[in-house]
C-alpha positions in Angstrom: -127.3 39.9 16.4 -128.4 36.9 14.4 -127.5 36.7 10.7 -129.9 34.3 8.9 -128.1 32.7 6.0 -129.3 31.0 2.8 -127.6 28.9 0.1 -127.6 30.2 -3.4 -126.7 28.0 -5.7 -101.2 23.8 -24.0 -98.7 26.3 -24.4 -96.6 28.4 -21.7 -95.9 31.8 -23.1 -94.3 34.9 -21.4 -95.9 37.4 -19.2 -98.4 37.2 -16.3 -101.9 38.3 -15.6 -101.9 40.0 -12.2 -105.1 39.6 -10.0 -105.7 43.0 -8.4 -107.3 42.8 -5.1 -110.3 40.9 -6.0 -113.1 39.0 -4.2 -115.4 36.0 -4.5 -119.2 35.4 -4.4 -122.1 33.1 -4.5 -124.8 32.4 -7.0 -127.1 29.9 -8.5 -124.8 27.1 -9.7 -125.8 25.6 -12.8 -129.3 27.0 -12.9 -130.7 30.5 -13.6 -128.3 32.7 -15.6 -125.6 30.1 -16.0 -126.1 28.6 -19.4 -123.8 29.1 -22.4 -124.4 27.8 -25.9 -127.5 25.9 -27.1 -130.0 24.2 -24.8 -128.5 20.8 -25.3 -128.4 19.1 -21.7 -125.2 18.6 -19.7 -123.9 15.3 -19.4 -122.1 13.4 -16.6 -118.5 12.9 -17.0 -115.7 14.1 -19.4 -112.6 16.4 -18.9 -112.8 20.1 -19.1 -109.6 22.0 -20.1 -109.6 25.5 -19.0 -106.6 27.8 -20.1 -105.5 30.9 -18.2 -102.5 33.1 -18.1 -100.1 31.8 -15.4 -97.2 32.5 -13.4 -94.4 30.5 -14.7 -92.3 27.7 -13.0 -92.6 29.3 -9.5 -96.4 28.7 -9.4 -97.6 27.1 -6.2 -100.9 25.3 -5.0 -100.7 27.0 -1.7 -104.1 28.7 -1.6 -102.8 31.4 0.8 -100.3 32.5 -1.6 -102.9 33.0 -4.6 -102.4 36.2 -6.4 -103.3 35.5 -10.1 -106.5 34.7 -11.6 -105.4 31.1 -12.4 -104.4 30.8 -8.7 -108.0 31.8 -7.6 -109.6 29.3 -10.0 -107.4 26.5 -8.9 -107.9 27.3 -5.2 -111.6 27.3 -5.4 -111.5 23.8 -7.2 -109.3 22.5 -4.4 -110.5 24.4 -1.2 -113.2 26.2 0.3 -113.6 29.4 2.5 -115.9 30.1 5.3 -117.9 32.4 3.2 -117.7 34.1 -0.2 -119.1 36.8 -2.2 -122.3 36.6 -4.2 -122.7 38.4 -7.5 -124.1 41.4 -5.5 -120.9 41.2 -3.4 -122.7 40.3 -0.2 -121.0 37.7 1.9 -122.8 34.3 1.8 -122.0 31.1 3.5 -119.8 28.3 2.3 -118.1 26.2 5.0 -119.8 28.4 7.6 -123.4 27.5 8.1 -124.3 30.6 10.2 -122.6 33.5 12.0 -123.8 35.9 14.6 -122.4 38.8 16.7 -122.7 40.0 20.2 -124.4 43.3 20.9 -121.0 45.3 20.5 -120.0 43.7 17.4 -116.6 42.7 18.6 -117.3 38.8 19.2 -118.6 36.8 16.4 -119.6 33.0 16.6 -119.3 31.0 13.5 -120.9 27.5 13.2 -119.5 25.1 10.5 -121.5 22.9 8.2 -120.7 19.1 7.9 -117.9 18.8 5.3 -115.0 16.8 4.7 -111.4 17.0 3.4 -110.4 14.7 0.5 -108.7 12.4 2.9 -112.0 11.9 4.8 -111.2 14.0 7.9 -114.1 16.4 8.9 -113.4 20.2 8.6 -113.4 21.4 12.3 -112.9 24.7 14.2 -109.2 23.6 14.7 -108.7 23.7 10.9 -110.2 27.1 10.7 -108.1 28.6 13.5 -104.9 27.0 12.1 -105.6 28.4 8.7 -106.3 31.9 9.8 -103.3 31.9 12.2 -101.0 30.7 9.3 -102.3 33.5 7.1 -101.8 36.1 9.8 -98.3 35.0 10.5 -96.1 38.3 10.2 -93.3 36.3 8.8 -95.2 35.2 5.7 -96.5 37.3 2.9 -100.0 35.9 2.5 -102.5 38.1 0.7 -105.5 37.7 3.2 -103.3 38.8 6.1 -104.5 42.5 5.9 -108.1 41.3 5.9 -107.6 39.2 9.1 -106.1 42.2 11.0 -109.2 43.0 12.9 -109.3 39.5 14.4 -107.4 38.9 17.7 -106.4 35.2 16.8 -104.7 34.6 20.1 -107.9 35.3 22.0 -110.3 33.5 19.3 -111.1 29.9 20.2 -112.8 26.7 19.2 -116.0 26.4 21.3 -116.4 22.9 20.1 -115.5 21.0 16.9 -118.0 22.8 14.8 -118.0 26.2 16.4 -115.5 29.1 16.4 -115.7 32.2 18.5 -113.8 35.0 16.9 -112.7 37.9 19.2 -112.1 41.2 17.4 -109.6 44.1 18.2 -112.5 46.5 17.7 -116.2 46.4 16.6 -116.6 45.3 12.9 -120.1 45.3 11.5 -118.9 43.9 8.2 -117.0 41.0 9.8 -118.4 38.3 7.3 -116.3 40.1 4.6 -113.3 38.8 6.6 -114.6 35.2 6.1 -115.0 35.7 2.4 -111.6 37.6 1.9 -109.6 36.7 -1.2 -107.1 33.8 -0.2 -108.8 33.0 3.1 -109.1 29.3 2.4 -109.4 26.6 5.0 -106.6 24.0 5.0 -106.2 21.0 7.3 -104.7 21.7 10.7 -100.9 21.5 10.3 -100.8 21.7 6.5 -97.8 23.6 5.1 -96.6 21.7 2.1 -98.9 21.9 -0.9 -97.1 19.7 -3.5 -100.0 17.1 -3.1 -102.8 19.4 -1.6 -105.7 18.1 0.5 -108.6 20.5 0.6 -112.4 20.2 1.0 -113.3 21.5 -2.4 -115.1 19.9 -5.4 -112.0 18.4 -7.1 -109.1 16.4 -5.8 -105.5 16.7 -6.7 -104.0 14.4 -9.3 -100.9 16.0 -10.7 -99.2 19.4 -11.2 -96.6 20.9 -13.5 -95.9 24.4 -12.5 -96.4 26.9 -15.3 -98.0 24.3 -17.6 -100.8 22.2 -16.2 -102.8 21.0 -13.1 -105.0 18.0 -13.4 -107.8 17.4 -10.8 -110.5 14.6 -10.4 -114.0 14.9 -9.3 -114.6 14.7 -5.5 -117.8 12.4 -5.1 -118.2 13.4 -1.5 -118.3 17.3 -2.0 -120.5 18.7 0.6 -122.5 20.8 -1.9 -122.9 17.9 -4.4 -120.4 16.2 -6.7 -119.4 18.0 -9.9 -120.6 16.8 -13.2 -117.1 16.5 -14.8 -114.9 13.6 -14.1 -111.8 15.8 -14.5 -110.7 19.4 -14.7 -107.4 20.4 -16.2 -106.0 23.9 -15.9 -103.6 24.8 -18.8 -101.4 27.8 -19.0 -101.0 30.3 -22.1 -100.0 33.7 -21.2 -100.7 35.4 -24.5 -104.3 36.0 -25.3 -103.7 34.9 -28.8 -102.4 31.5 -27.5 -105.6 31.1 -25.3 -107.8 31.9 -28.0 -105.9 29.6 -30.4 -106.2 26.8 -28.1 -110.0 27.2 -27.8 -110.3 27.4 -31.7 -108.0 24.6 -32.2 -109.8 22.2 -29.9 -107.0 22.0 -27.3 -109.1 23.8 -24.7 -112.6 24.1 -23.7 -112.6 27.4 -21.7 -110.4 30.5 -22.3 -110.2 33.1 -19.6 -109.6 36.8 -20.3 -110.1 37.7 -23.9 -109.6 41.4 -25.0 -112.7 43.2 -26.4 -111.5 43.3 -30.0 -111.0 39.6 -30.1 -114.5 39.1 -28.5 -116.0 41.3 -31.2 -114.2 39.4 -33.9 -115.5 36.0 -32.7 -119.0 36.8 -31.5 -121.7 35.2 -33.5 -119.4 33.1 -35.8 -120.4 29.8 -34.1 -116.9 28.5 -33.5 -116.7 29.7 -29.8 -119.3 31.2 -27.2 -118.2 34.6 -25.9 -119.5 35.5 -22.3 -119.3 39.0 -21.0 -119.3 39.3 -17.2 -120.6 42.8 -16.8 -119.2 45.3 -14.4 -116.3 43.1 -13.3 -113.3 45.3 -13.3 -112.8 49.0 -12.3 -110.7 50.9 -14.6 -108.8 54.2 -13.7 -105.9 56.1 -12.8 -104.3 56.6 -9.3 -103.0 59.9 -8.2 -100.4 60.0 -5.3 -102.1 62.6 -3.0 -98.9 62.9 -0.8 -96.6 64.4 -3.5 -96.6 67.2 -6.0 -98.5 67.9 -8.2 -101.5 65.8 -6.7 -100.9 66.9 -3.1 -102.9 69.9 -4.3 -106.6 68.9 -4.3 -107.3 71.4 -7.2 -105.0 69.5 -9.5 -106.7 66.2 -8.6 -110.1 67.9 -9.3 -108.8 69.2 -12.5 -107.7 65.8 -13.6 -111.2 64.5 -12.8 -112.6 67.1 -15.2 -110.1 66.3 -18.0 -111.3 62.8 -18.4 -113.9 62.0 -21.1 -115.0 58.7 -19.7 -116.9 57.6 -22.8 -114.0 58.1 -25.0 -112.0 56.1 -22.6 -114.4 53.2 -22.6 -115.0 53.2 -26.2 -111.4 53.5 -27.1 -109.6 51.5 -24.5 -112.2 48.8 -23.9 -113.8 48.8 -27.4 -117.1 49.9 -25.8 -117.1 46.7 -23.6 -117.9 48.4 -20.3 -119.7 51.3 -18.6 -118.4 54.7 -17.7 -117.3 55.3 -14.1 -117.8 58.3 -11.7 -114.5 58.3 -9.8 -115.9 55.8 -7.1 -115.4 52.1 -6.8 -118.3 49.5 -6.6 -120.9 50.8 -9.0 -124.3 49.2 -8.4 -123.3 47.5 -5.2 -124.3 47.9 -1.7 -123.3 51.4 -0.2 -122.6 52.9 -3.5 -123.9 56.5 -3.7 -125.8 56.3 -6.8 -127.3 59.8 -6.2 -124.2 61.7 -7.0 -124.2 63.5 -10.4 -122.3 61.9 -13.1 -119.0 63.8 -13.7 -118.4 64.8 -17.3 -115.5 66.5 -19.2 -115.0 70.1 -18.6 -111.9 71.4 -20.1 -112.3 75.0 -19.2 -113.2 74.0 -15.7 -110.0 72.0 -15.5 -107.9 74.9 -16.9 -109.4 77.2 -14.1 -108.5 74.8 -11.3 -104.9 74.4 -12.6 -104.5 78.2 -12.9 -105.7 78.5 -9.4 -103.3 75.9 -8.2 -100.4 77.6 -10.0 -100.1 74.5 -12.2 -100.5 75.9 -15.7 -98.4 74.1 -18.3 -98.1 71.1 -15.9 -95.9 68.1 -17.0 -96.7 64.7 -15.4 -95.5 61.2 -16.1 -98.4 58.5 -16.4 -97.1 55.0 -15.6 -98.7 52.2 -17.4 -98.0 48.6 -18.6 -99.4 45.9 -20.9 -100.1 43.9 -17.6 -103.9 44.6 -18.2 -105.9 44.9 -21.4 -106.7 48.4 -22.2 -104.0 50.1 -19.9 -101.6 51.3 -22.7 -104.6 52.4 -24.8 -106.2 54.4 -22.1 -102.9 56.0 -21.2 -102.6 57.3 -24.8 -106.3 58.5 -24.9 -105.9 60.3 -21.5 -102.6 61.9 -22.7 -104.3 63.6 -25.7 -107.4 64.6 -23.5 -105.0 66.3 -21.0 -103.2 68.1 -23.8 -106.5 70.0 -24.5 -106.2 71.4 -20.9 -102.5 72.4 -21.4 -101.1 69.4 -19.5 -98.3 67.4 -20.9 -98.6 63.8 -20.0 -95.5 61.6 -20.8 -96.7 57.9 -21.0 -94.0 55.6 -19.4 -94.6 51.8 -20.1 -93.3 49.5 -17.3 -92.8 45.8 -17.2 -95.6 43.3 -16.5 -93.6 41.3 -13.9 -93.2 44.3 -11.4 -95.8 46.9 -12.4 -98.2 46.5 -9.3 -95.2 46.5 -6.9 -93.7 49.6 -8.7 -96.7 51.8 -8.7 -97.8 51.0 -5.1 -95.2 53.6 -3.8 -93.5 54.9 -6.8 -94.5 57.5 -9.3 -97.3 60.2 -9.1 -100.0 58.9 -11.8 -100.5 55.4 -12.9 -103.0 53.1 -14.7 -105.0 51.0 -12.3 -107.8 48.3 -12.2 -109.4 46.2 -9.7 -111.7 43.1 -9.6 -115.0 43.1 -7.8 -115.0 43.5 -4.0 -117.4 45.0 -1.5 -117.1 48.8 -1.1 -116.1 48.4 2.6 -113.2 46.1 1.7 -112.0 48.6 -1.0 -112.1 51.4 1.7 -110.4 49.4 4.3 -107.6 47.9 2.1 -106.9 50.9 0.1 -107.9 54.1 1.7 -107.2 54.2 5.4 -104.0 55.5 6.8 -102.7 52.1 7.6 -104.0 50.2 4.5 -101.2 48.0 2.9 -102.4 48.6 -0.7 -103.0 52.4 -0.6 -101.8 53.3 -4.0 -103.0 56.8 -3.8 -101.5 57.4 -0.5 -104.7 58.9 0.8 -104.2 59.2 4.6 -106.8 61.2 6.4 -107.3 60.7 10.1 -110.9 62.2 9.9 -111.6 59.7 7.1 -110.2 56.9 9.3 -112.5 57.9 12.0 -115.6 57.8 9.8 -114.7 54.3 8.8 -114.2 53.2 12.5 -117.6 54.8 13.3 -119.2 52.9 10.5 -117.9 49.6 11.8 -119.3 50.4 15.3 -122.8 51.1 13.8 -125.4 48.3 14.0 -128.1 50.2 12.2 -127.6 49.5 8.4 -129.2 52.9 7.3 -126.9 54.8 9.7 -124.0 52.9 8.5 -124.9 53.5 4.9 -125.0 57.2 5.7 -121.5 57.2 7.1 -120.1 55.3 4.0 -121.9 57.9 1.7 -120.1 60.8 3.6 -116.7 59.0 3.0 -117.5 58.4 -0.7 -118.7 62.0 -1.2 -115.3 63.1 0.0 -113.5 60.8 -2.2 -115.6 61.8 -5.2 -114.7 65.4 -4.3 -111.1 65.2 -3.7 -109.7 61.6 -3.7 -106.9 60.0 -5.6 -108.9 57.5 -7.6 -109.9 58.6 -11.1 -112.3 55.9 -12.0 -113.3 56.3 -15.7 -115.0 52.9 -16.3 -116.1 49.4 -15.3 -114.9 46.8 -17.8 -116.8 43.7 -18.9 -114.7 40.6 -18.1 -114.7 38.3 -21.2 -114.3 34.6 -21.3 -115.0 32.1 -24.0 -115.9 28.4 -24.3 -116.4 25.7 -26.8 -119.9 25.3 -28.1 -120.5 22.1 -26.1 -119.7 23.8 -22.7 -122.7 24.3 -20.4 -123.3 26.0 -17.0 -120.9 29.0 -17.2 -122.5 31.7 -15.1 -123.3 34.9 -17.0 -124.1 37.1 -14.0 -121.1 36.5 -11.8 -118.5 39.2 -11.9 -114.8 38.0 -12.2 -113.6 36.8 -8.8 -116.9 36.1 -7.3 -117.8 32.6 -6.3 -119.7 31.7 -9.5 -116.9 33.0 -11.6 -114.9 29.9 -12.8 -117.3 27.6 -10.8 -116.2 24.4 -12.8 -118.0 22.2 -10.4 -121.2 23.6 -11.8 -120.0 23.2 -15.5 -120.7 20.2 -17.7 -120.2 19.1 -21.3 -123.1 18.6 -23.7 
């Protein structure tokens, strides 16, 4: 089955911004939908300083260990993947020039484009296989390992220097999503130390001070065209006020992750340009479906009815987002848009709780300042639940261990996710063997539907299977998805080329090779 492809083109503070299972994408580069500020043209040269929250002195430039937003932005500046996610979350080519499957969807052939590493060596099939085998090493904790699970890397082989044959453990219709997986970067064969990393990306390594700064220089030989900037510097400021202060004070040109209140205060004042990346982050709560009280589907259904989604978006996100409908991936491929929008129904919630014998229910809601709006949303939901006779105790955890703590601990917790394909969300979070299954949803029949979908060549038939799975999640799953937040970044007035249509963690997010200074 041939798949035709087309190209689309400071200060260290405390805390860290966790990157929750996100993806990447492709777009139009510095063209349509990408300009910020006035219409003054971009110029060649200069240094752009981008400030992000960071990970402290333990930071690394190993792209396979990326977990924070700053890690992802650094990695895409230095390295490439075989594919990445477009703004519509469809996989599009990067180092891969084409891919095609056999009739049974369990062998995929990937042909590489002509590209070189920073030291002049060509990117080859051997580099690809080495990179994927390194990621899949069971003795290492690499983020993309779960995404590569369907691939039999022992049986996979290099057909020639520019062609890789991937043999899969089972049919997988969405295999291009593996190529685009978060953290699945291609490194040179044998690379294992990244103090002076050599990649194939648009910028070359100059210097690195963990927890403080990374300086990169323009790669004039980049396969997609050399960047406009001469230099790119990543700075670290973990507190949002420090990032905004650096931008306002002329110490930075790009600030990542502003909260909605800051954005509203700065919008239209002329000092900085505020850019809202729509529909970038799912916001919700996770209910553990394998333990009381949420092992009773009626209690989960009652909590769906307790939520006033508009109040949550307006209060926790200052209105900077859209309401959710308890499903992931709004407006993307396979999303069942025909399902009716769920609304608050306090009496309906009370009736379900009575039926479940859960009147006067008390439950602890774990949250943390690890993400903007988490603590505020927990407080709002606590008050909403009280109207249904439910007492919610809000417990605030630490930033550093929050995501690890809620994966298996507790019963109810605040949750968010960056953009990714619905198929990836299902496979990584909702199958019995999923490694990041925060709701502990483990249903063999649900697993079987997923397996059937991956064996189904016809897109219409596969879509119908995904809809069956999502209807079940909408009815009785463990994700209470109350909203989709805008992701907010800001730039100095002279920065041009920041894409306005790319959700956070897609390819054209943080595409500094397409950004210039006026």
